[in-house]
C-alpha positions, 0 to 999 in steps of 0.5 A: 786190576792193571793200578793193583798189579804192581801191589799184588807182584810185591806180595807175591815177590816176598811170598816167594822166599818167606824165610829171607822175608822174614830175615829182612823184616826182623833185621828192619823190627831190631834197627826199630827197637835198637831206636826205641830202647835207646831212645826211651833210656835217654829220654828217661835219663834225661827226665829222672836227670831233671827230677833229682835236679830242678824238679823241686827247685825253681826254674826262673827266680825274681829279686829286688836290685836295689834293696828290698822286695817290696811291691811283691805281691803285685808281682806275683800276681802279674806272673801268675797270669802268665802262660806256662807258669806252674807255680808261684813261690815267695820266699824270704830266707837268710842264714843263721846258726842253731842253738841247741844246748852247747852245740851250734849249727850254720843253717839257712831259714826259708820262709814260704808263703801260706801256700806251702802245701803247693810250694815248689818244693813239695813239703807235703810229700817230703814229711817222714813225720810231723805237720807243715809249720802254720802257727807262729815260730814253728819249723821243719827240719831235715832228717840229717839236721835232726840227727846231727843234732839229735832233736825231736818233734817237740823239741824248741831250739834257738836261732840267731842270726849273725847280728845276735838276733835271736828267737825260738822256734818249735820243731813241728816236722821233719823232711827228707829231700834225700839230698844230705846237703838239704837235709842239712842247710834247710830249715822251713818256716812260715813266711809270716815268721820270718818276715817277723824274725829278720824285722822284714816287715812285709818284704821278702828276698825273691819271688821262685817259679815253676814252668812246665817246659824246662827247657823254655826257660830263657824265653819265659824269663825274657817275656816276664822281663818284658811284661813286667818292664820294672829295671829294678828286678833281676830275672834269673833261669835255671839255665844260666846257674846250671851250665854243666847240666844243660850241657850233659842233657844236650850231650844226650840228646845229640849222642841218642840223634847221631845213633838213630841216625846211623841205625836208620842209615843200617835199615835203609842200605839193608833194604835197598841192597836185598831189593837190589838183588831182588831186581837181578833174581826177578829180572826174567819175570818182570820181562815177561811182565813188560812183554805183556805191556806192564810200564815201567812205571809199574814195574818201578812200583813193584819194588816200592810196595816191597820196601813199604810191606817190609818196613811195615812188618819190621816197624810192627814187630820193632815197636813191641820189642824196643817197648819190651827191651826197655821194660826187661832193662827196667826190671833187671837193672835196679837199684840197691832198694829194688827200685828202677835206676830210671823211672820210664818216660815214654812219649807216644809222639817219638815211638809212633814217630820212629815207626813213621820214619823207618816206614817211609824210610824203608819204602824210599829204599825201594827207589834205587831198585825200582829204577834198576828195574824200570831200565830192564829191557824185556827183549833182552831179559827173554832173549838171553834167558 
């Protein structure tokens, strides 16, 4: 019973002024809610930005330094067996001109392998009509290019290279990347047709890779370079080519961390201040407990427990409040077409960690008033009444 006395006294102190205790817990809850709301919002913005910029783009690219990439099948097999590799996409591409009647349009002809349905670019999901190119000299084009040249499924167009090499292709599908530059510039065929058109035999331009964690691209690129041990290959990652994007993502993460640190500091200061006042208000009760044999260590635990219970109450209120705020934001903050501005990206580990950090911080906030209570002299307190 003696060991549980600080716990019972802490509960009594909290319940002796329920309104003040609820007010403190609500203050902590607001801090937790702000941390969760800001954290989830920035995580969602980062994920949305990544999806829009490099979600359907290669994270690592392997090219041949000296001429044609001829031994690409061996390289493809080697990298497919490495950890964290999601997709391996051989590509052959080159600048061409589209000729339809008197219309001439520059474009980038890209040939993908036979697993195009499982490619990095997910063309199957991007198709608005038609099918993927599987037979020789079949093409899919973007919606913007379709409108500009007024072409439709089944139409034939002539593709020419800058050196006047030309061939006719049939339009079998229309895709929409929601990016005007890609919809207007890219034309996609199968890898065999592209190799025949460019007279490239069995060579390709590059191998494009996607990985699980985009922020580990430099480390994985280094690992690939070491495993291949081929000095004639050049291995680049998206961070080298998107320094501004990487800087923006890092700035978002830093701003989120700074906000959370300040919110956490305010929680600690608030709990410490309230419990310090409680030590003064409950000095007589503490003095009586000490006169009855309670040790300084035991009396100190009263305020540690108070900090714990206040933090626990704040976390239990704040976590659902923060999640609710984000869901409400996503309902009312929408694009003109009614879709959310950002797709929710909620990391359970972040929510749990935020709650635990606040709980530990609120408990730790009771240390200063606990030390103050241990210094109280029961004789002086009782004498001075």
